C-alpha positions in Angstrom: -43.5 18.1 -69.6 -45.6 15.2 -68.2 -49.0 14.2 -69.4 -51.6 11.5 -68.6 -53.8 10.5 -71.5 -57.0 8.4 -71.4 -57.7 5.9 -74.2 -61.0 4.2 -73.7 -60.9 2.1 -76.9 -57.8 0.4 -75.5 -59.6 -0.3 -72.2 -62.6 -1.8 -73.8 -65.0 -0.1 -71.4 -64.4 3.5 -70.3 -63.6 3.8 -66.6 -66.0 5.7 -64.4 -63.7 8.7 -64.3 -61.2 8.7 -67.2 -58.7 11.5 -67.0 -56.5 13.5 -69.3 -53.9 16.2 -68.5 -54.4 19.6 -70.0 -51.4 21.9 -70.8 -51.7 23.3 -67.3 -51.2 19.7 -66.0 -54.4 19.7 -64.1 -56.1 16.3 -64.2 -59.7 16.5 -65.4 -62.3 13.8 -65.9 -64.2 13.8 -69.2 -67.4 14.1 -67.1 -66.2 17.5 -65.9 -65.8 18.6 -69.5 -69.3 17.7 -70.7 -72.8 18.5 -69.7 -73.6 14.9 -68.7 -76.8 15.1 -66.7 -76.0 11.9 -64.9 -72.8 13.4 -63.3 -72.9 13.4 -59.6 -71.0 16.5 -58.4 -71.0 15.2 -54.8 -69.1 12.0 -55.8 -65.8 11.9 -54.0 -62.7 11.2 -55.9 -59.9 10.0 -53.7 -56.2 10.4 -53.9 -54.6 7.1 -53.0 -50.9 6.8 -52.3 -49.2 3.4 -52.4 -45.5 3.3 -51.3 -43.0 0.6 -50.6 -39.7 -0.9 -51.7 -38.9 -2.6 -55.0 -40.5 -6.0 -55.5 -43.3 -5.4 -53.0 -46.0 -5.5 -55.7 -46.9 -1.8 -55.7 -47.3 -1.4 -59.5 -49.6 -4.5 -59.8 -51.8 -3.5 -56.9 -52.0 0.1 -58.0 -52.9 -0.8 -61.5 -55.6 -3.3 -60.5 -57.1 -1.0 -57.9 -57.2 1.9 -60.3 -59.1 -0.3 -62.8 -61.6 -1.4 -60.1 -62.3 2.2 -59.0 -62.2 3.7 -62.4 -59.3 5.9 -61.4 -56.2 7.0 -63.2 -53.0 5.1 -62.3 -50.0 7.3 -62.0 -46.6 5.5 -61.9 -43.9 7.7 -60.4 -41.4 5.0 -61.2 -42.1 5.1 -64.9 -41.5 8.8 -64.9 -38.1 8.4 -63.3 -37.3 5.5 -65.6 -38.2 7.6 -68.7 -35.9 10.4 -67.6 -33.2 7.8 -66.9 -33.6 6.5 -70.5 -33.3 10.0 -71.8 -30.1 10.4 -69.9 -28.7 7.2 -71.4 -29.7 8.3 -74.9 -27.9 11.6 -74.4 -24.9 10.0 -72.7 -25.5 12.3 -69.7 -23.9 11.6 -66.3 -26.3 10.2 -63.7 -24.5 12.3 -61.2 -25.0 15.6 -63.0 -28.1 17.0 -61.3 -28.3 20.2 -63.4 -28.1 18.3 -66.7 -30.8 15.8 -65.6 -33.2 18.6 -64.6 -32.6 20.2 -68.0 -33.3 16.9 -69.7 -36.5 16.6 -67.7 -37.7 20.1 -68.7 -37.0 19.3 -72.4 -38.7 15.9 -72.4 -42.3 15.0 -73.0 -43.3 12.0 -70.8 -46.8 10.6 -71.3 -48.6 7.9 -69.3 -51.3 6.2 -71.5 -53.7 3.8 -69.9 -54.2 0.4 -71.6 -55.8 -2.9 -70.7 -52.5 -4.2 -69.2 -51.6 -1.0 -67.4 -49.9 2.2 -68.5 -47.9 2.6 -71.6 -45.0 5.0 -71.2 -44.3 7.4 -74.1 -41.1 9.4 -74.3 -41.3 12.2 -76.8 -44.0 10.3 -78.6 -42.2 6.9 -78.6 -43.5 3.9 -76.7 -40.7 3.0 -74.3 -42.8 0.8 -72.0 -40.6 -2.3 -72.5 -37.3 -0.5 -72.7 -37.6 1.3 -69.4 -38.0 -2.1 -67.6 -34.6 -3.3 -68.8 -31.8 -3.6 -66.3 -29.6 -0.7 -67.4 -32.6 1.7 -67.2 -33.6 0.3 -63.8 -30.2 0.9 -62.4 -30.0 4.4 -64.0 -33.4 5.3 -62.6 -32.3 4.5 -59.1 -29.3 6.8 -59.5 -31.2 9.6 -61.2 -33.9 9.7 -58.5 -31.5 10.5 -55.6 -31.0 14.1 -56.7 -33.1 16.6 -54.7 -33.8 19.0 -57.7 -34.8 16.1 -59.9 -37.2 14.9 -57.2 -38.5 18.4 -56.7 -39.3 18.7 -60.4 -41.0 15.3 -60.5 -43.0 16.0 -57.3 -44.3 19.3 -58.7 -45.6 17.6 -61.8 -46.9 14.6 -60.0 -48.9 16.9 -57.7 -50.4 18.7 -60.7 -51.4 15.5 -62.4 -53.3 14.2 -59.3 -54.7 17.5 -58.0 -58.2 16.7 -59.2 -58.3 13.4 -57.3 -59.5 10.1 -58.7 -56.0 8.8 -58.8 -53.9 5.9 -57.5 -50.3 6.8 -57.4 -47.5 4.5 -56.4 -43.8 5.1 -55.6 -41.5 5.6 -52.7 -42.4 9.0 -51.3 -46.0 9.5 -52.5 -47.6 9.5 -49.0 -44.7 11.5 -47.4 -43.8 14.1 -50.0 -46.0 14.1 -53.2 -49.4 13.8 -51.5 -48.9 14.2 -47.7 -52.7 14.9 -47.5 -53.8 11.9 -49.5 -57.1 10.4 -48.5 -55.6 6.9 -48.2 -51.9 6.0 -47.7 -50.7 2.4 -48.1 -47.1 1.2 -47.4 -46.7 -2.2 -49.0 -43.8 -4.2 -47.8 -42.5 -7.8 -47.8 -39.5 -9.7 -46.6 -36.4 -8.9 -48.8 -35.9 -12.5 -49.8 -39.5 -12.9 -50.9 -39.3 -9.7 -52.9 -36.2 -11.0 -54.6 -37.9 -14.3 -55.4 -40.9 -12.4 -56.8 -38.7 -10.3 -59.0 -36.9 -13.4 -60.4 -40.2 -15.1 -61.1 -41.6 -12.0 -62.8 -38.6 -11.7 -65.0 -38.3 -15.5 -65.5 -34.7 -15.6 -64.6 -32.4 -17.9 -62.6 -28.7 -18.7 -62.0 -26.1 -16.0 -62.2 -28.5 -13.5 -63.8 -30.9 -13.9 -60.9 -28.1 -13.4 -58.4 -27.2 -10.2 -60.1 -30.8 -9.0 -60.1 -31.1 -9.8 -56.4 -27.9 -7.8 -55.7 -29.3 -4.9 -57.7 -32.5 -5.0 -55.7 -30.6 -5.0 -52.4 -28.5 -2.0 -53.5 -31.6 -0.2 -54.7 -33.2 -0.7 -51.3 -30.1 0.7 -49.6 -30.1 3.7 -51.9 -33.8 4.4 -51.5 -33.7 4.2 -47.7 -30.6 6.2 -47.2 -30.9 9.0 -49.8 -31.0 12.6 -48.4 -34.0 13.6 -50.5 -37.2 11.8 -49.6 -35.9 8.6 -48.2 -38.1 5.5 -48.4 -40.3 5.3 -45.3 -43.9 4.8 -44.3 -45.9 7.9 -43.6 -47.0 8.2 -40.0 -50.7 7.8 -41.0 -50.1 5.1 -43.6 -51.6 1.6 -43.3 -48.7 -0.8 -43.5 -49.4 -4.1 -45.2 -46.8 -6.9 -45.1 -47.5 -9.1 -48.1 -44.8 -11.6 -47.4 -47.3 -14.4 -46.9 -50.2 -12.9 -48.9 -51.3 -13.5 -52.4 -51.9 -10.7 -54.9 -55.7 -11.1 -54.7 -55.6 -10.9 -50.9 -53.6 -7.7 -50.9 -55.9 -6.1 -53.5 -59.0 -7.1 -51.5 -57.6 -5.5 -48.3 -56.6 -2.3 -50.1 -59.9 -2.1 -51.9 -61.8 -2.5 -48.7 -59.8 0.4 -47.2 -60.6 2.6 -50.2 -64.3 1.7 -50.1 -64.5 2.6 -46.5 -63.0 6.0 -47.3 -65.5 6.5 -50.1 -68.2 5.7 -47.5 -67.0 8.3 -45.0 
């Protein structure tokens, strides 16, 4: 099961549209569940899809955009990483599709918003840091190639974002998860620049950095050539090349596109 929980005390100020997932996995805002007279039923809640390769800055931009708009930030990558961690813990083969699907069905994965982005909980345990470690990153890339695993994830991701008011990032959000998303962004950058950003982010150099760069290149190859939902920009996506752009510049451009959609 997958859940998205809202935790306003952690955020300091409640977002305009905090969300929680009910047992049916439908995302509802707290305003929908109260008789708040200031609620505006005509207020549009967009579904925003941000796709792109590893190291392009998707997670950072999605998290910051969601906070600006008061939306929920759904990380598809964190979901696959959590499943990969479960497979590691159970010593399951990353090539055994049936076992991986069974593990997904038996697991409880929660995304809990916090000031610094989502916390990821696996069966009640905070695994936010653990799922970013190298072995889980590599495992997630292998787990995600299986069509039935992706089908299970896509079904739950669609349910989580069905009510709108979400920014979701991944590699097939605009093409498979939300093909009718209000706004689709494909964030890309030169491979060398993406490798350098990842090294700076993880504060590594030397042989370790070389290994991380090699892993990123292999992940790119796997993402772009897999049979199920290969990485590609949706036909109606806005492609942003962030090679020579700063984080704030990218965010400003994406936010402007979102504001225009809200004004339609």
